[in-house]
C-alpha positions as CSV (number, residue, x, y, z in Angstrom):
1,M,-9.0,-9.4,1.3
2,R,-5.5,-9.6,1.9
3,M,-3.0,-10.1,-1.0
4,L,-0.3,-11.7,1.3
5,V,0.6,-15.4,0.9
6,C,2.9,-17.3,3.3
7,L,6.0,-16.1,2.6
8,T,7.8,-19.4,2.8
9,L,5.1,-22.0,1.4
10,A,5.2,-19.7,-1.8
11,A,9.4,-19.9,-2.0
12,V,10.4,-22.4,-4.5
13,L,12.4,-25.1,-3.4
14,C,15.5,-25.4,-5.5
15,G,19.1,-27.6,-5.3
16,P,20.4,-30.5,-2.7
17,A,19.3,-30.4,0.5
18,W,22.2,-28.9,3.1
19,C,23.4,-30.3,6.5
20,A,24.4,-27.5,8.9
21,P,23.1,-26.7,12.1
22,V,20.1,-24.0,13.0
23,T,21.5,-20.5,12.4
24,P,20.4,-16.9,13.2
25,L,18.5,-16.6,10.4
26,E,16.8,-20.4,10.2
27,E,15.8,-19.2,14.0
28,A,14.1,-16.0,12.1
29,V,12.2,-18.0,9.5
30,K,11.3,-19.7,12.4
31,A,10.1,-17.2,14.6
32,Y,8.0,-15.3,11.4
33,N,6.1,-18.7,10.5
34,R,5.1,-19.1,14.2
35,L,3.7,-15.3,14.0
36,R,2.3,-16.0,10.5
37,D,0.5,-19.2,12.3
38,I,-1.3,-16.9,14.8
39,E,-2.9,-14.6,11.9
40,D,-3.6,-17.9,9.8
41,D,-5.3,-19.4,12.5
42,T,-7.4,-16.9,12.8
43,Q,-10.2,-15.0,11.4
44,P,-9.2,-10.9,11.4
45,S,-11.6,-10.4,13.3
46,E,-11.1,-12.2,16.0
47,L,-7.6,-11.4,16.8
48,T,-7.3,-9.8,20.1
49,E,-4.7,-8.2,22.4
50,S,-3.2,-11.6,23.5
51,D,-2.6,-12.7,19.8
52,F,-0.3,-9.3,19.1
53,A,1.4,-9.6,22.1
54,G,2.6,-12.9,20.6
55,M,3.8,-11.7,17.9
56,K,5.9,-8.7,18.5
57,A,6.5,-10.9,21.1
58,E,8.5,-13.4,18.7
59,Y,9.8,-10.3,17.0
60,A,11.4,-9.7,20.3
61,T,13.4,-13.6,20.6
62,V,15.5,-13.2,16.7
63,Q,15.5,-9.1,16.4
64,A,19.0,-8.2,18.3
65,N,20.0,-11.3,15.5
66,L,17.8,-10.4,12.9
67,E,19.3,-6.5,12.8
68,R,22.7,-7.6,13.3
69,L,22.2,-10.3,10.1
70,C,21.0,-6.7,8.4
71,R,23.9,-4.9,8.2
72,G,25.4,-7.8,5.8
73,K,25.6,-7.2,2.2
74,D,25.6,-10.8,0.9
75,E,23.0,-13.7,0.5
76,T,22.2,-13.6,4.1
77,G,22.2,-9.9,4.2
78,R,19.1,-9.7,1.9
79,A,17.2,-12.3,3.4
80,A,17.8,-11.0,6.8
81,R,16.2,-7.7,5.0
82,Y,13.1,-9.3,4.0
83,Y,12.0,-11.6,6.8
84,R,12.8,-8.4,9.0
85,A,10.3,-6.3,6.8
86,N,7.6,-8.8,6.8
87,F,7.7,-9.0,10.7
88,L,7.8,-5.3,10.8
89,Y,4.8,-5.5,8.5
90,E,2.8,-8.5,10.0
91,I,3.0,-7.1,13.4
92,G,1.9,-3.5,12.1
93,Y,-1.5,-5.0,10.2
94,V,-2.5,-6.3,13.0
95,G,-2.0,-3.1,15.5
96,R,-4.0,-1.3,12.4
97,L,-6.3,-3.8,12.8
98,L,-6.9,-3.3,17.0
99,K,-6.6,0.0,16.4
100,H,-3.1,0.6,17.2
101,S,-2.5,3.4,14.7
102,K,0.5,4.3,16.1
103,E,1.7,1.1,16.9
104,A,1.4,0.4,13.6
105,Y,3.1,3.4,12.1
106,D,6.3,2.5,14.0
107,A,6.6,-0.7,13.1
108,W,6.3,0.3,9.0
109,S,7.9,3.2,9.9
110,L,10.9,0.3,10.5
111,A,9.8,-1.5,7.4
112,A,9.9,1.2,5.2
113,A,13.5,1.2,3.8
114,D,13.9,-2.6,3.8
115,M,10.6,-3.1,1.9
116,V,11.8,-0.2,-0.8
117,F,15.4,-1.9,-1.2
118,L,13.1,-5.2,-2.1
119,S,11.2,-3.1,-4.2
120,D,14.4,-2.9,-6.3
121,S,14.1,-6.6,-8.9
122,K,17.8,-6.4,-8.8
123,N,18.0,-7.6,-4.8
124,F,16.4,-11.3,-5.9
125,P,15.8,-14.0,-5.3
126,V,16.0,-13.8,-1.8
127,V,18.0,-17.3,-1.4
128,Y,18.6,-18.8,2.6
129,P,18.4,-22.3,4.2
130,F,15.5,-23.9,6.0
131,E,15.1,-26.9,7.1
132,G,18.2,-28.7,5.1
133,K,17.0,-27.3,2.2
134,R,18.1,-24.2,-0.3
135,R,15.3,-21.5,-0.4
136,E,14.0,-19.6,-3.2
137,I,11.7,-16.0,-3.1
138,R,11.3,-14.3,-6.7
139,S,10.3,-10.8,-7.0
140,E,7.2,-11.6,-7.7
141,D,6.0,-13.8,-4.9
142,F,6.6,-10.6,-3.3
143,A,5.2,-8.3,-5.7
144,S,1.7,-7.9,-3.8
145,T,3.1,-7.9,-0.5
146,L,5.2,-5.0,-1.9
147,L,1.8,-3.4,-3.3
148,E,-0.2,-4.0,-0.1
149,F,3.0,-1.9,2.3
150,Y,2.1,0.9,-0.1
151,S,-1.2,0.8,0.3
152,S,-1.5,0.4,3.2
153,M,1.2,3.0,4.9
154,G,-0.2,5.7,2.4
155,S,-3.5,4.9,4.3
156,L,-2.3,4.8,7.6
157,C,-0.2,8.0,7.2
158,G,-3.3,9.7,5.9
159,E,-5.8,8.7,8.6
160,L,-2.1,10.1,10.9
161,K,-2.1,13.3,9.3
162,R,1.1,13.1,8.0
163,H,0.6,13.7,4.4
164,E,3.8,13.7,2.5
165,E,4.4,10.9,3.7
166,S,1.1,9.8,2.4
167,I,1.9,11.3,-0.4
168,T,4.7,9.3,-1.3
169,W,3.6,5.8,-0.1
170,L,0.7,5.9,-2.1
171,S,1.9,7.3,-5.3
172,R,4.9,4.4,-5.1
173,A,1.3,1.8,-4.6
174,M,-0.5,3.6,-8.1
175,D,3.4,3.3,-9.9
176,H,3.6,-0.3,-8.7
177,P,3.9,-2.9,-11.5
178,S,1.2,-4.8,-10.2
179,T,-1.5,-2.1,-9.8
180,N,-5.2,-2.6,-10.8
181,N,-7.7,0.1,-10.9
182,W,-9.2,-0.2,-7.7
183,V,-5.9,0.3,-6.1
184,R,-5.3,3.4,-8.5
185,Y,-8.2,5.1,-7.3
186,L,-8.2,4.1,-4.0
187,A,-4.8,6.2,-3.8
188,S,-5.5,8.6,-5.8
189,S,-8.3,9.6,-3.8
190,G,-6.2,9.2,-0.9
191,I,-4.0,11.8,-3.0
192,L,-6.2,14.3,-3.2
193,N,-7.2,14.4,0.1
194,A,-3.4,14.7,1.6
195,K,-3.2,17.4,-0.8
196,R,-6.4,19.4,0.1
197,E,-5.1,19.6,3.3
198,L,-1.7,21.1,2.5
199,R,-3.4,23.1,0.6
200,E,-1.1,22.8,-2.5
201,M,-3.8,23.7,-5.1
202,D,-1.5,24.3,-8.3
203,E,-2.1,22.0,-11.6
204,S,-0.9,18.6,-10.2
205,L,-3.6,18.8,-7.6
206,A,-6.1,19.7,-11.4
207,Q,-4.7,16.9,-13.0
208,R,-5.1,14.6,-10.2
209,S,-8.1,15.7,-9.5
210,L,-9.3,15.3,-13.3
211,D,-7.5,11.3,-12.6
212,Q,-9.5,10.2,-10.0
213,I,-12.4,11.0,-12.1
214,L,-11.8,8.6,-14.4
215,L,-10.1,6.0,-12.9
216,A,-14.3,5.7,-11.2
217,T,-15.2,5.0,-14.4
218,K,-12.7,1.9,-15.1
219,L,-13.8,0.5,-11.9
220,R,-16.1,-2.7,-12.0
221,P,-19.8,-2.5,-10.9
222,D,-19.0,-4.3,-7.7
223,E,-16.3,-2.2,-6.8
224,L,-18.1,1.1,-8.0
225,Q,-21.1,-0.3,-5.3
226,L,-18.2,-0.2,-2.5
227,V,-17.6,3.5,-3.1
228,L,-21.6,3.8,-3.2
229,S,-22.4,2.3,0.3
230,A,-20.2,5.6,1.3
231,R,-17.5,3.3,2.8
232,H,-14.7,5.4,-0.1
233,P,-14.8,8.9,-1.2
234,T,-16.9,9.0,-4.8
235,A,-16.0,11.0,-8.0
236,Q,-17.9,13.8,-6.2
237,L,-13.9,14.2,-4.6
238,G,-12.2,14.6,-7.3
239,Y,-15.0,16.8,-8.7
240,S,-15.6,19.7,-6.3
241,T,-11.1,19.4,-5.7
242,L,-10.6,20.1,-9.6
243,K,-13.5,23.1,-9.7
244,W,-11.6,24.7,-6.3
245,V,-8.4,24.3,-8.2
246,L,-9.8,25.9,-11.7
247,Q,-12.1,28.7,-9.3
248,L,-8.3,29.4,-8.2
249,H,-6.8,29.8,-11.3
250,P,-8.8,30.8,-13.9
251,E,-6.1,32.2,-16.1
252,W,-5.0,28.4,-17.3
253,D,-5.7,27.6,-20.6
254,K,-6.3,23.7,-19.9
255,G,-9.3,24.9,-17.4
256,R,-12.7,24.2,-20.2
257,N,-10.4,21.5,-21.4
258,Y,-10.6,19.8,-17.8
259,Y,-13.7,20.7,-17.5
260,A,-15.0,18.9,-20.3
261,Q,-13.3,16.0,-19.7
262,A,-15.3,16.0,-15.9
263,A,-18.1,16.5,-17.4
264,T,-18.5,13.5,-19.8
265,A,-17.0,10.8,-17.3
266,L,-19.4,12.2,-14.6
267,A,-22.0,11.7,-17.0
268,R,-21.1,8.0,-17.8
269,L,-21.0,8.4,-13.3
270,G,-24.5,8.8,-13.2
271,Y,-23.2,12.4,-11.9
272,S,-25.8,14.0,-13.4
273,S,-26.0,17.3,-11.5
274,A,-22.5,18.0,-11.6
275,A,-22.4,17.0,-14.8
276,E,-24.2,19.1,-16.2
277,E,-22.6,21.8,-14.3
278,A,-19.3,21.1,-15.1
279,Q,-20.5,21.1,-19.0
280,R,-21.4,24.6,-18.0
281,L,-18.3,25.8,-17.1
282,A,-16.5,24.1,-20.4
283,Q,-18.3,26.4,-22.2
284,G,-16.9,29.4,-19.8
285,K,-20.5,29.6,-18.5
286,K,-21.5,30.0,-15.0
């Protein structure tokens, strides 16, 4: 389920009405709302290539003005960066749904710097005029969108074999203040896969492997069911990675402790065979 909310509906109205001509920024906001209308009127599974083309066309009508406004350091510049980031995020989101992974990556890469800029609460509130009123968007209004961007970008980079980028974005998802155990678990699994591909067989990978197993024990029953339905990596990924790293580094003093913690968690999850093996390894047995 998407966490994103309609930005203008989430905005807080404050202050008296403004009587001013329509500005380039307001035109961009209106274009963004039309883009969101395309999504809001259609189930994700029913979005079409025509819808995608329409969204890109909406952005094309305001792109030059937005890019010009984004160079500003004032209130308008911040608002322009906010809408440019969300325009590109929505385009990438639909592009990914339609299996246009390269286009999705290109759009999200263009949004990345603005998303990082907006991760700083000091750049909020975002304030701008719209339909004669002063609108204000707070950092907490944007938090779920930012977390979704981090998670989605990290996952997409993994699919595209851009493993270092995947680790960067998934780490941001894990550290985001609004994250939860489900997001942490998926991000942790993605980081493990990326590090395995990069052959980064160091102690940090051992710790991340154990963390992935421990996170699995914190999932709700419905979340565990999703994992067991083969849609997502199980805690077996964490255990196999942990064992792989520790077998390469038998000299590590922490090895037995890692195995012992893993054994307890795996037993709780019902992986009895893996738990028994981990317990033997924790005791120094083969």
